[in-house]
N, CA, C and O of each residue as an XYZ file, in Angstrom:
392
protein
N     170.546    129.708    156.855
C     170.680    128.565    157.725
C     172.143    128.320    158.063
O     172.455    128.154    159.243
N     173.061    128.286    157.098
C     174.482    128.146    157.356
C     175.019    126.738    157.415
O     176.227    126.562    157.575
N     174.187    125.731    157.295
C     174.681    124.362    157.245
C     173.675    123.484    156.532
O     172.486    123.794    156.463
N     174.178    122.389    156.009
C     173.351    121.424    155.293
C     173.395    120.129    156.072
O     174.461    119.537    156.239
N     172.230    119.677    156.559
C     172.209    118.456    157.353
C     172.173    117.235    156.457
O     171.227    117.030    155.697
N     173.200    116.442    156.556
C     173.252    115.145    155.902
C     173.601    114.162    157.006
O     174.699    114.227    157.558
N     172.686    113.246    157.345
C     172.922    112.373    158.493
C     174.140    111.471    158.308
O     174.226    110.722    157.334
N     175.066    111.547    159.239
C     176.223    110.679    159.282
C     176.909    110.861    160.631
O     176.420    111.611    161.476
N     178.009    110.199    160.837
C     178.641    110.150    162.150
C     179.581    111.329    162.395
O     180.788    111.127    162.520
N     179.067    112.533    162.465
C     179.850    113.729    162.748
C     179.257    114.431    163.959
O     178.053    114.352    164.205
N     180.114    115.121    164.719
C     179.597    115.955    165.804
C     179.067    117.265    165.239
O     178.210    117.906    165.848
N     179.568    117.661    164.087
C     179.131    118.853    163.359
C     178.704    118.394    161.969
O     179.155    117.344    161.510
N     177.850    119.148    161.290
C     177.513    118.781    159.915
C     178.780    118.801    159.045
O     179.565    119.744    159.150
N     179.002    117.800    158.197
C     180.233    117.747    157.393
C     180.287    118.804    156.304
O     181.360    119.094    155.775
N     179.134    119.387    155.961
C     179.074    120.475    154.993
C     178.467    121.667    155.709
O     177.347    121.601    156.214
N     179.223    122.763    155.747
C     178.797    123.899    156.544
C     179.404    125.193    156.006
O     180.403    125.166    155.287
N     178.799    126.318    156.357
C     179.404    127.613    156.065
C     180.368    128.017    157.180
O     181.160    128.945    157.016
N     180.298    127.320    158.309
C     181.209    127.565    159.424
C     182.354    126.562    159.350
O     182.184    125.390    159.686
N     183.507    127.022    158.913
C     184.655    126.119    158.766
C     185.590    126.157    159.964
O     186.602    125.456    159.973
N     185.274    126.959    160.976
C     186.180    127.139    162.106
C     186.473    125.842    162.854
O     187.585    125.666    163.352
N     185.518    124.943    162.946
C     185.714    123.689    163.674
C     186.416    122.629    162.837
O     186.864    121.614    163.371
N     186.516    122.854    161.522
C     187.028    121.827    160.613
C     188.545    121.718    160.677
O     189.255    122.719    160.776
N     189.019    120.492    160.619
C     190.452    120.238    160.608
C     191.043    120.520    159.220
O     192.100    121.142    159.106
N     190.352    120.057    158.165
C     190.803    120.273    156.787
C     189.621    120.719    155.924
O     189.085    119.926    155.150
N     189.211    121.990    156.053
C     188.074    122.453    155.249
C     188.443    122.583    153.775
O     189.528    123.053    153.432
N     187.528    122.163    152.915
C     187.678    122.319    151.467
C     186.488    123.122    150.973
O     185.338    122.752    151.207
N     186.771    124.223    150.290
C     185.674    125.052    149.798
C     184.957    124.333    148.665
O     185.585    123.823    147.737
N     183.623    124.301    148.757
C     182.806    123.701    147.712
C     182.364    124.767    146.729
O     182.763    124.744    145.565
N     181.545    125.703    147.187
C     181.055    126.808    146.371
C     180.298    127.763    147.267
O     179.776    127.361    148.306
N     180.234    129.018    146.878
C     179.390    130.020    147.520
C     179.506    130.045    149.045
O     178.505    130.199    149.745
N     180.739    129.891    149.559
C     180.949    129.948    151.001
C     180.661    128.664    151.761
O     180.711    128.656    152.991
N     180.363    127.583    151.058
C     180.125    126.285    151.698
C     181.432    125.508    151.748
O     182.222    125.550    150.805
N     181.660    124.795    152.859
C     182.881    124.018    153.059
C     182.550    122.576    153.422
O     181.502    122.283    153.997
N     183.468    121.689    153.072
C     183.353    120.264    153.402
C     184.541    119.879    154.265
O     185.680    120.213    153.937
N     184.291    119.183    155.363
C     185.369    118.674    156.212
C     185.968    117.462    155.513
O     185.377    116.383    155.508
N     187.145    117.646    154.923
C     187.748    116.583    154.109
C     188.547    115.571    154.919
O     188.973    114.549    154.380
N     188.754    115.835    156.188
C     189.459    114.870    157.035
C     188.443    113.842    157.530
O     188.032    113.850    158.690
N     188.056    112.965    156.617
C     187.014    111.975    156.900
C     187.443    110.623    156.358
O     188.333    110.530    155.512
N     186.804    109.592    156.850
C     187.067    108.245    156.355
C     186.306    108.023    155.049
O     185.446    108.824    154.681
N     186.623    106.949    154.361
C     185.912    106.598    153.133
C     184.424    106.410    153.418
O     183.583    106.879    152.651
N     184.099    105.739    154.499
C     182.697    105.499    154.852
C     181.974    106.823    155.083
O     180.842    106.990    154.627
N     182.602    107.760    155.777
C     181.983    109.064    156.023
C     181.778    109.832    154.716
O     180.739    110.465    154.528
N     182.757    109.781    153.814
C     182.611    110.455    152.521
C     181.459    109.843    151.730
O     180.685    110.558    151.094
N     181.352    108.523    151.773
C     180.266    107.854    151.048
C     178.909    108.212    151.655
O     177.923    108.330    150.927
N     178.846    108.383    152.964
C     177.591    108.812    153.605
C     177.187    110.194    153.116
O     176.011    110.449    152.854
N     178.165    111.086    152.995
C     177.884    112.435    152.494
C     177.379    112.353    151.059
O     176.409    113.021    150.701
N     178.030    111.543    150.243
C     177.603    111.413    148.849
C     176.183    110.877    148.744
O     175.389    111.380    147.949
N     175.859    109.875    149.526
C     174.499    109.328    149.472
C     173.481    110.372    149.919
O     172.381    110.439    149.370
N     173.831    111.169    150.891
C     172.941    112.236    151.344
C     172.782    113.339    150.309
O     171.784    114.060    150.321
N     173.754    113.479    149.416
C     173.684    114.540    148.414
C     172.563    114.328    147.410
O     172.173    115.266    146.713
N     172.042    113.121    147.327
C     170.866    112.879    146.465
C     169.695    113.733    146.926
O     168.863    114.143    146.116
N     169.628    114.003    148.229
C     168.515    114.773    148.792
C     168.556    116.238    148.372
O     167.547    116.936    148.475
N     169.702    116.714    147.903
C     169.798    118.113    147.472
C     169.772    118.237    145.953
O     170.086    119.293    145.404
N     169.397    117.151    145.277
C     169.137    117.238    143.846
C     170.200    116.701    142.906
O     170.039    116.814    141.690
N     171.272    116.125    143.412
C     172.260    115.549    142.506
C     171.732    114.235    141.939
O     171.040    113.490    142.632
N     172.053    113.954    140.694
C     171.539    112.754    140.034
C     172.176    111.491    140.605
O     173.283    111.521    141.141
N     171.459    110.397    140.479
C     171.962    109.106    140.957
C     173.246    108.727    140.231
O     174.161    108.179    140.846
N     173.331    109.010    138.927
C     174.535    108.647    138.180
C     175.736    109.484    138.624
O     176.854    108.973    138.688
N     175.513    110.783    138.936
C     176.609    111.611    139.442
C     177.079    111.100    140.799
O     178.281    110.996    141.041
N     176.144    110.783    141.678
C     176.502    110.286    143.013
C     177.267    108.974    142.901
O     178.244    108.766    143.622
N     176.836    108.083    142.005
C     177.542    106.808    141.809
C     178.958    107.040    141.305
O     179.902    106.396    141.762
N     179.100    107.961    140.362
C     180.428    108.279    139.826
C     181.323    108.861    140.924
O     182.471    108.444    141.080
N     180.798    109.817    141.675
C     181.576    110.428    142.755
C     181.948    109.393    143.815
O     183.060    109.414    144.344
N     181.023    108.493    144.121
C     181.278    107.440    145.102
C     182.424    106.538    144.630
O     183.319    106.212    145.410
N     182.395    106.137    143.364
C     183.481    105.322    142.827
C     184.797    106.087    142.824
O     185.843    105.514    143.128
N     184.760    107.373    142.485
C     185.972    108.197    142.468
C     186.586    108.278    143.863
O     187.793    108.099    144.026
N     185.748    108.549    144.872
C     186.220    108.651    146.249
C     186.811    107.322    146.724
O     187.760    107.302    147.507
N     186.239    106.213    146.243
C     186.727    104.891    146.628
C     187.905    104.435    145.768
O     188.341    103.288    145.865
N     188.421    105.337    144.925
C     189.563    105.054    144.052
C     189.259    103.927    143.071
O     190.117    103.096    142.770
N     188.015    103.915    142.576
C     187.618    102.952    141.550
C     187.629    103.649    140.198
O     187.585    104.876    140.114
N     187.688    102.855    139.153
C     187.696    103.370    137.792
C     186.361    104.054    137.482
O     185.298    103.488    137.735
N     186.419    105.268    136.936
C     185.196    106.016    136.607
C     184.990    106.147    135.097
O     184.097    106.875    134.665
N     185.787    105.465    134.296
C     185.663    105.580    132.848
C     184.284    105.180    132.340
O     183.833    105.697    131.318
N     183.609    104.270    133.034
C     182.285    103.836    132.577
C     181.265    104.973    132.622
O     180.217    104.880    131.983
N     181.548    106.034    133.359
C     180.623    107.168    133.459
C     180.857    108.207    132.361
O     180.015    109.076    132.136
N     181.979    108.118    131.691
C     182.324    109.098    130.663
C     181.707    108.699    129.330
O     181.559    107.511    129.045
N     181.344    109.687    128.510
C     180.767    109.357    127.204
C     181.823    108.743    126.282
O     182.999    109.104    126.330
N     181.373    107.808    125.443
C     182.270    107.222    124.445
C     182.537    108.266    123.364
O     181.890    109.313    123.329
N     183.482    107.978    122.493
C     183.896    108.961    121.486
C     182.717    109.423    120.623
O     182.582    110.616    120.353
N     181.886    108.513    120.200
C     180.725    108.889    119.373
C     179.793    109.826    120.147
O     179.300    110.812    119.598
N     179.557    109.512    121.421
C     178.712    110.371    122.256
C     179.373    111.737    122.475
O     178.694    112.763    122.494
N     180.683    111.742    122.637
C     181.405    113.006    122.804
C     181.209    113.893    121.577
O     180.949    115.090    121.702
N     181.336    113.299    120.394
C     181.181    114.061    119.157
C     179.762    114.623    119.030
O     179.581    115.748    118.562
N     178.764    113.849    119.442
C     177.378    114.328    119.394
C     177.179    115.499    120.367
O     176.514    116.481    120.037
N     177.749    115.386    121.542
C     177.634    116.463    122.542
C     178.283    117.738    122.023
O     177.708    118.821    122.128
N     179.478    117.607    121.466
C     180.188    118.771    120.921
C     179.384    119.402    119.786
O     179.282    120.626    119.703
N     178.816    118.576    118.918
C     178.009    119.100    117.809
C     176.795    119.863    118.334
O     176.442    120.908    117.785
N     176.153    119.361    119.383
C     174.999    120.066    119.971
C     175.418    121.406    120.556
O     174.713    122.401    120.388
N     176.557    121.444    121.240
C     177.053    122.711    121.793
C     177.330    123.715    120.679
O     176.963    124.886    120.784
N     177.974    123.257    119.623
C     178.284    124.151    118.507
C     177.001    124.665    117.862
O     176.918    125.834    117.485
N     176.007    123.798    117.735
C     174.727    124.189    117.159
C     174.048    125.243    118.034
O     173.529    126.235    117.522
N     174.052    125.035    119.327
C     173.466    126.008    120.241
C     174.205    127.338    120.182
O     173.586    128.401    120.197
N     175.514    127.275    120.115
C     176.325    128.488    120.025
C     176.003    129.266    118.754
O     175.897    130.492    118.783
N     175.848    128.556    117.642
C     175.495    129.186    116.383
C     174.113    129.835    116.480
O     173.924    130.961    116.021
N     173.144    129.126    117.078
C     171.786    129.656    117.240
C     171.784    130.921    118.091
O     171.041    131.859    117.804
N     172.608    130.954    119.133
C     172.656    132.107    120.027
C     173.319    133.314    119.363
O     173.028    134.456    119.719
N     174.199    133.068    118.412
C     174.907    134.162    117.740
C     174.156    134.712    116.533
O     174.595    135.691    115.929
N     173.033    134.099    116.175
C     172.270    134.591    115.019
C     171.045    135.347    115.454
O     170.287    135.831    114.613
């Protein structure tokens, strides 16, 4: 297909494999680009549309706050949660090596 339709106020889709029309293309992954020369409102429209491609509501909320230059610390795990996550990773790593 070569582009991802997310409804917003663009003449071209803001996420596309065709970066030739973009003023400031930013590579996302696997040949996909995002037109980064956008307003805050346009970026937020893209983020809200990203729910349709499977991103979680909490990730979209975090990204939306980040783009709006708001504090994102509330989305990060607390120290106790961090330690639990690390312990689970280590446990999985041990299981895979045995």
